[in-house]
C-alpha positions in Angstrom: -26.0 43.3 65.2 -25.5 47.0 64.9 -25.7 47.3 61.1 -28.2 50.1 60.3 -30.4 49.9 57.2 -32.6 52.6 55.8 -35.3 52.1 53.2 -36.8 54.4 50.5 -39.9 53.1 48.9 -41.1 54.8 45.7 -44.1 54.3 43.5 -47.4 52.6 44.3 -48.9 50.9 47.4 -48.1 47.5 45.9 -44.5 48.4 45.9 -44.9 49.6 49.5 -46.0 46.1 50.5 -42.9 44.6 49.0 -40.8 47.2 51.0 -42.6 46.2 54.2 -41.9 42.5 53.6 -38.2 43.3 53.0 -38.1 45.4 56.2 -39.6 42.6 58.2 -37.1 40.1 56.9 -34.2 42.4 57.8 -35.6 43.3 61.2 -36.1 39.6 62.1 -32.6 38.9 61.0 -31.3 41.3 63.6 -30.6 44.4 61.5 -31.4 47.8 62.9 -33.8 49.9 60.8 -33.4 53.6 60.7 -34.9 56.6 58.8 -31.5 58.5 59.0 -29.8 58.1 55.7 -26.7 59.9 56.9 -26.0 57.2 59.6 -27.1 54.2 57.6 -24.7 51.4 56.8 -26.9 50.2 54.0 -29.4 52.1 51.9 -32.2 50.1 50.0 -34.2 51.9 47.3 -37.4 50.2 46.1 -37.9 51.9 42.7 -40.8 52.6 40.4 -40.5 52.4 36.6 -44.2 52.8 35.6 -44.0 56.2 33.7 -41.3 58.6 32.8 -41.7 60.9 35.8 -41.4 57.8 38.1 -38.3 56.6 36.3 -36.7 60.0 36.7 -37.5 60.2 40.4 -36.0 56.7 40.9 -32.8 57.5 39.1 -32.4 60.9 40.9 -32.9 59.1 44.3 -30.3 56.5 43.5 -27.8 59.2 42.6 -28.7 61.2 45.7 -28.3 58.3 48.0 -25.1 57.3 46.3 -23.6 60.4 47.7 -23.7 58.9 51.1 -21.2 56.3 50.0 -18.8 59.0 49.3 -19.5 61.4 52.1 -21.3 59.4 54.7 -21.3 56.1 56.6 -23.0 54.1 53.9 -21.1 51.0 52.9 -23.6 49.7 50.4 -26.4 50.7 48.0 -29.1 48.2 47.0 -31.7 48.8 44.3 -34.9 46.8 43.9 -38.3 47.1 42.3 -39.6 47.9 38.8 -36.8 50.2 37.6 -34.3 47.5 38.6 -36.3 44.8 36.9 -36.6 46.8 33.7 -33.2 48.4 33.4 -30.8 46.0 35.1 -28.0 46.2 32.5 -28.3 50.0 32.2 -28.2 50.5 35.9 -25.1 48.3 36.3 -23.3 50.1 33.5 -24.3 53.7 34.2 -24.5 53.8 38.1 -21.4 51.9 39.5 -22.4 53.1 43.0 -25.0 50.4 43.0 -23.8 47.3 44.9 -26.8 45.0 44.5 -29.8 44.8 42.3 -32.9 42.7 43.0 -35.7 42.0 40.5 -39.4 42.3 41.3 -39.6 38.6 42.0 -36.5 38.5 44.2 -37.2 41.0 47.0 -37.2 38.0 49.4 -33.4 37.7 48.7 -32.7 41.0 50.4 -30.9 39.4 53.3 -28.5 37.6 50.9 -28.0 40.9 49.1 -27.1 42.7 52.3 -24.8 40.0 53.5 -23.0 39.9 50.2 -22.4 43.6 49.8 -21.2 44.0 53.3 -18.5 41.5 52.4 -17.6 43.6 49.4 -19.3 41.4 46.8 -21.7 42.6 44.2 -25.0 40.8 44.3 -27.5 40.5 41.4 -30.7 38.4 41.7 -33.0 38.1 38.7 -35.4 35.2 38.1 -38.4 34.8 36.0 -40.8 37.6 36.8 -43.6 34.9 37.0 -42.0 33.7 40.2 -44.1 34.5 43.3 -41.9 34.9 46.4 -42.9 32.8 49.3 -45.3 34.7 51.7 -43.7 36.4 54.6 -46.3 37.4 57.1 -44.2 39.4 59.7 -43.8 42.5 57.6 -43.1 46.0 59.1 -46.2 48.2 58.8 -45.0 51.5 57.5 -48.4 53.2 57.1 -50.1 54.9 60.0 -50.6 51.5 61.8 -54.4 51.4 61.9 -54.6 50.8 58.1 -52.5 48.6 55.9 -52.4 47.4 52.3 -53.0 43.7 51.6 -51.5 42.7 48.2 -53.7 39.8 47.1 -52.0 39.1 43.7 -49.0 40.1 41.6 -48.7 40.8 37.9 -51.3 41.4 35.2 -52.7 39.6 32.1 -54.5 42.6 30.6 -51.7 44.0 28.3 -53.1 47.4 27.8 -51.2 49.1 25.0 -49.9 52.0 27.1 -48.8 49.9 30.1 -45.5 48.2 30.8 -46.5 46.4 34.0 -47.1 42.9 32.5 -43.6 43.0 31.0 -42.1 44.1 34.3 -44.2 42.1 36.8 -45.3 39.2 34.7 -48.6 37.5 34.4 -51.1 37.4 37.3 -50.1 35.4 40.3 -52.6 35.1 43.1 -51.8 34.2 46.7 -53.9 31.6 48.4 -56.9 32.6 50.5 -55.3 30.8 53.4 -52.0 32.9 53.3 -54.0 36.1 52.9 -56.2 35.3 55.9 -53.1 34.5 57.9 -51.5 37.8 57.0 -54.6 39.7 57.7 -54.8 38.2 61.2 -51.3 39.2 61.9 -52.1 42.8 60.8 -55.2 42.8 63.0 -53.0 41.7 66.0 -50.7 44.7 65.2 -53.7 47.1 65.5 -54.7 47.4 61.9 -58.4 48.2 61.6 -58.7 48.9 57.8 -57.5 46.5 55.2 -57.0 47.9 51.7 -56.9 45.2 49.1 -54.6 45.9 46.1 -53.3 44.1 43.0 -52.8 45.2 39.4 -56.3 43.9 38.8 -58.0 43.0 42.0 -61.2 41.7 40.5 -59.3 38.9 38.7 -58.0 37.6 42.0 -57.8 33.8 42.0 -58.4 33.1 38.3 -54.9 31.6 37.9 -54.9 29.2 40.9 -58.6 28.5 41.4 -59.7 28.7 37.7 -62.3 31.3 38.8 -62.5 34.7 40.3 -62.3 34.4 44.0 -62.5 37.9 45.3 -66.0 37.5 46.9 -64.9 34.3 48.7 -61.7 36.0 50.0 -63.8 39.0 51.2 -66.1 36.7 53.2 -63.1 35.1 54.9 -61.4 38.4 55.7 -64.7 39.7 57.2 -64.5 37.0 59.9 -61.3 38.4 61.4 -61.7 40.0 64.7 -60.2 43.5 64.8 -60.7 44.2 61.1 -63.5 46.8 60.8 -63.1 48.2 57.3 -62.2 46.5 54.1 -61.6 48.7 51.0 -61.2 47.6 47.4 -58.9 49.3 44.9 -58.1 48.6 41.2 -61.3 46.8 40.3 -61.9 46.7 36.5 -65.5 47.4 35.6 -65.9 44.5 33.2 -64.8 42.1 35.9 -67.3 43.2 38.6 -69.7 40.3 39.1 -73.1 40.0 40.6 -71.5 37.9 43.3 -69.1 40.6 44.2 -71.8 43.2 44.4 -73.9 40.9 46.6 -70.9 40.4 49.0 -70.5 44.2 49.2 -74.2 44.5 50.1 -74.2 41.8 52.7 -70.9 42.3 54.5 -70.9 45.4 56.7 -67.1 45.4 56.9 -66.7 45.7 53.1 -66.9 49.5 52.5 -69.3 50.9 49.9 -66.3 52.2 48.0 -64.9 51.0 44.7 -61.9 52.2 42.8 -62.6 51.5 39.2 -59.9 52.8 36.7 -61.7 53.2 33.4 -58.9 55.3 31.7 -61.3 56.6 28.9 -64.9 56.6 27.8 -64.7 56.7 24.0 -64.9 53.3 22.4 -62.4 54.0 19.7 -59.8 55.1 22.2 -60.6 52.2 24.5 -60.1 49.8 21.6 -56.7 51.3 20.8 -55.8 51.0 24.5 -56.7 47.3 24.3 -59.2 47.8 27.2 -61.7 44.9 27.5 -64.7 47.1 28.1 -66.7 49.7 26.2 -68.4 52.9 27.3 -71.7 51.0 27.4 -70.3 48.2 29.6 -68.8 50.7 32.0 -72.1 52.5 32.2 -73.9 49.3 32.8 -71.6 48.3 35.6 -71.9 51.7 37.3 -75.7 51.6 37.0 -75.8 48.1 38.5 -73.6 49.1 41.4 -75.6 52.2 42.2 -78.9 50.4 41.9 -77.8 47.7 44.4 -75.6 50.0 46.7 -77.2 53.5 46.5 -74.5 55.1 48.7 -71.5 53.6 46.9 -68.6 55.9 46.4 -67.0 55.4 43.0 -63.4 56.5 42.2 -61.8 56.3 38.7 -58.8 57.5 36.8 -58.6 58.8 33.2 -55.8 59.3 30.6 -55.8 62.4 28.4 -53.9 62.7 25.2 -53.7 59.1 24.3 -52.2 58.8 20.7 -54.8 59.7 18.1 -57.3 61.1 20.7 -59.3 63.7 18.7 -61.1 66.6 20.2 -64.4 64.8 19.5 -63.2 61.7 21.4 -62.0 63.8 24.3 -65.4 65.5 24.4 -67.0 62.1 24.4 -65.1 61.3 27.6 -66.0 64.7 29.1 -69.6 64.2 28.4 -69.4 60.7 30.1 -67.8 62.2 33.2 -70.4 64.9 33.4 -73.2 62.3 33.0 -71.8 59.7 35.5 -70.6 62.1 38.1 -67.9 60.0 39.8 -67.4 60.8 43.5 -63.6 60.7 43.1 -61.6 61.2 39.9 -58.0 61.5 39.0 -56.5 62.4 35.6 -53.1 61.5 34.1 -51.6 62.7 30.9 -50.5 59.9 28.5 -46.8 59.0 28.9 -45.3 57.0 26.0 -43.4 54.1 27.5 -40.7 52.3 25.6 -41.5 48.6 24.8 -45.3 49.4 24.8 -47.3 49.3 21.5 -48.8 52.7 22.1 -45.4 54.4 22.1 -45.1 53.5 18.5 -48.6 54.7 17.5 -48.9 57.5 15.0 -50.5 60.8 15.9 -48.8 61.4 19.3 -50.4 64.3 21.1 -48.5 67.4 22.1 -47.8 67.8 25.8 -49.5 71.1 26.1 -52.7 69.6 24.6 -52.6 66.7 27.0 -52.2 69.1 30.0 -55.0 71.4 28.7 -57.4 68.5 28.4 -56.4 67.2 31.8 -57.2 70.6 33.3 -60.5 70.8 31.6 -61.7 67.6 33.2 -60.3 68.4 36.6 -62.2 71.8 36.6 -65.4 69.9 35.7 -64.7 67.3 38.4 -64.1 70.0 41.0 -67.6 71.3 40.4 -69.0 67.8 40.5 -67.2 67.0 43.7 -68.4 70.3 45.3 -72.0 69.5 44.5 -71.7 65.9 45.8 -70.1 67.1 49.0 -72.8 69.7 49.5 -75.4 66.9 49.5 -73.5 65.1 52.3 -74.1 68.0 54.8 -76.3 66.8 57.6 -75.3 63.1 57.2 -73.6 61.2 60.0 -70.6 59.0 59.2 -68.2 56.7 60.9 -64.8 58.5 60.7 -61.4 57.0 61.3 -59.2 59.6 63.0 -55.8 60.2 61.4 -54.3 63.1 63.4 -54.7 66.5 65.0 -54.1 70.0 63.6 -53.2 72.1 66.7 -53.3 75.5 64.9 -56.9 74.8 63.8 -57.8 72.8 66.9 -59.4 70.1 64.8 -58.9 66.4 64.1 -58.6 65.1 60.6 -60.0 61.8 59.5 -61.5 59.7 56.7 -65.0 58.4 56.1 -65.7 55.2 54.1 -65.6 57.5 51.0 -61.9 58.4 51.5 -59.0 56.1 50.6 -55.7 57.2 52.2 -53.4 59.5 50.3 -55.7 59.9 47.2 -59.1 61.2 48.5 -60.3 63.9 50.7 -60.5 64.3 54.5 -63.1 65.3 57.1 -62.1 67.8 59.7 -63.7 67.1 63.1 -64.3 69.3 66.1 -64.3 67.3 69.3 -64.4 68.4 73.0 -62.3 65.5 74.2 -59.0 63.9 73.1 -59.0 61.4 70.3 -56.3 59.0 69.2 -55.3 58.2 65.6 -57.1 55.0 64.6 -60.2 55.8 66.7 -63.5 55.4 64.8 -66.1 58.0 65.8 -69.5 59.2 64.7 -69.4 62.6 63.0 -72.2 64.8 61.6 -71.2 66.8 58.5 -71.8 70.5 59.1 -70.2 72.0 56.0 -68.2 71.1 52.9 -65.9 72.4 50.1 -64.8 71.0 46.8 -62.9 68.0 48.2 -63.2 67.9 52.0 -65.9 67.9 54.7 -66.1 69.5 58.1 -68.1 68.1 61.0 -68.6 67.6 64.7 -68.5 64.5 66.8 -72.0 63.3 67.8 -71.3 60.7 70.5 -68.7 58.9 72.5 -66.1 57.3 70.3 -65.5 53.6 70.0 -62.2 51.9 70.6 
């Protein structure tokens, strides 16, 4: 079959996993996958609809790719993902260049969609967003190859007032431990060394199908898989971090001492308006317990500035908390009012310039915190996963356990012999800057 299909995946890593599943289905059906949009017969865009900027990027991409139907080989344009789920009717009406639309629970229908549009038939597939597509293990790994995301659950039950995800993706739907272990074994056979566990709320994994949180049990099973050397946890809510989870992180060498914990704010009044489950005190307690049990843990968080009604005093409360806690990694987003969310209708919306100014204040503070933390890492030896080579600087770049792909820093490594991406080597940190480290290899690398 010489039908060429190109894929564009927008948005988060969870969306990327859906794209990889669709790619695997198409590949195994005999379609040819290509990165060349100009010569593709079918273009599939997996969209994001989380915040306004993401929606605009998705729409611009659809319009741009639609030009290939007029001026290129493209015979069909298929749109999937969050924007498709949220704005199905509007997309059909306003963008006639779209030939097929798949909802978030229907990405497994991509072959039917392709076959339909190639026969000049429009295709629309929308089912209840609480449907969990059947697991398909043979996905195409589109990351570097030595790391991959493992989506352990879909949807969310938290209903934060600023977030549209529960309406788009539905309630939490966990996959079974057995299916996740099977997929992880497949990934290991393909050369994946680092598994990055993702979900909307990773710490609630299993609550829907096992009637209890099963992340610790899942981690124990994944640690048994030969070839998997690192397991990283993202999107762990502080109020859901249990003693059992902390114990597993302590006991299992493969589970990295790294935790992504999105707290969003640190003022209790703002947290209440956000409908967050925790309080500043509970967040602080969780962090203190983690650091007491795992002294070298690396903590990452995200914050929102300019939430409706956020006073200067409430913002200062968050700043003081950040300065006190000193997160190893921290990102800041300005509040984006999303239609169909309660917060979009709240009074006292904050001006954009105020949101941005507050974001900048925290990022300047965090830059100094990060610089100080990194200075204290000089002299330490870390296992480093090599990610590439920078010929002009004659150094390799890589990541320690403290660095998640795409969002955290890097370590730049001098080495007298050739390394291959995916190698894990021992590196001694020789110097640092605000976000990155520099070091030298200290012994022969391990395969």
